[in-house]
N, C-alpha and C positions, 0 to 999 in steps of 0.2 A: 144431511148436507149442512144444515144450520149449526149442528154441534161441531162439525169439522171446522167450519168458518170461525166459530167462537174460539176453538182451540188454537187455530192459527193466529188469530188476533191476540189471544192470550200470550202466546209465545213472543209475539212482537212487543207486547207490553212488558213482559218479563225481561226481554233484552234491553228495552229502553230504561227500565228501572236499574238493571245491572250497569248500564252506562252512567246513569246518575250517581249510583253508588261509587263506581270507579272514579268518576270525576271529583267526588268529595274526599276520596281516600288515597288517591294516587296522583302522580305528576305525569300527564300524558306524554310529553316530549321525552322526558328522561326514560320512562319505562318503554316507550315505543322504540327508542334508540337501542335499548338493551335487547329487546325481542328481535328487532331488525338486524342486530349484529350476530344472532345465533343462526346456525344452519337450519334448524327446524322452524325458527321464527321466519326466515325467508320463505321456506316452503309453505308455511301457514298463510303468510301474506299473499303469496302467489295463488294459493288455493282460494283464498277469500275473494280476490279480484277476478279470478277466472270464473268463480261462481256468480259474481255480479254480472259479468259479461254474458254468461249463459242465461241468466234470468232476464237480461235485457232483451234477448231475442223474442220470447213470447210477449213481453210488454210491447215491443215495437210492432209485432204482428197483430196484436189485439187492439191497441189504442190508436187513435188518430195522432198524427205527427205533433200537433199542438199540445197534446196531452202526454204523449210518450216521451218526448224530449225532456221535459221537466222531471218526469218520474224517473227516468234513467239517470239523469244528472244527480237527483236526490239519492238514488240508490248507491251511486259511487261515492257520494259524500257522507251519507248517513248510514249506509249499510243495510243489513238484512231487516232492520226495523221497517224500512220502506218496502222491502220485498214481502215481508209477512203481511203488512196491511194491504198491499196491492193484491196479493194472492187471496186473502180473505174476501176482499171486495169483488174480485173477478172470478172466483172459483165456479159459480154457476154458469157463467158464460163459457169458461174454458171446458167444463164438463160437457155442456151442450154441443159445443163445436167438435170436441173429440168424438162424441157419440155419432155425430153426423158423418164424420170422416171414416168411421169404422166400416170395414168391408162386411157385406152381408153373409 
């Protein structure tokens, strides 16, 4: 479990580093406009935000409202970096709850 949590957090760090690299080497608004203008760019953005909405469900069901609301807002603003760190943090809790709900 620890190794999996480290791997998930590592993916979050890798994504954060990619965002830093892109910020230093590209122009967000210009490039976002180009991607958003393409058919597959629109599909990719819809896929991205639907994924955020889907991940928001277990966050909302696992966390208290005072914590889930800021995490979900951060997820929609900062993306899967937030999702990766939340999943790495809460993975033991999620696994424990899923095992409890498993039929005998």
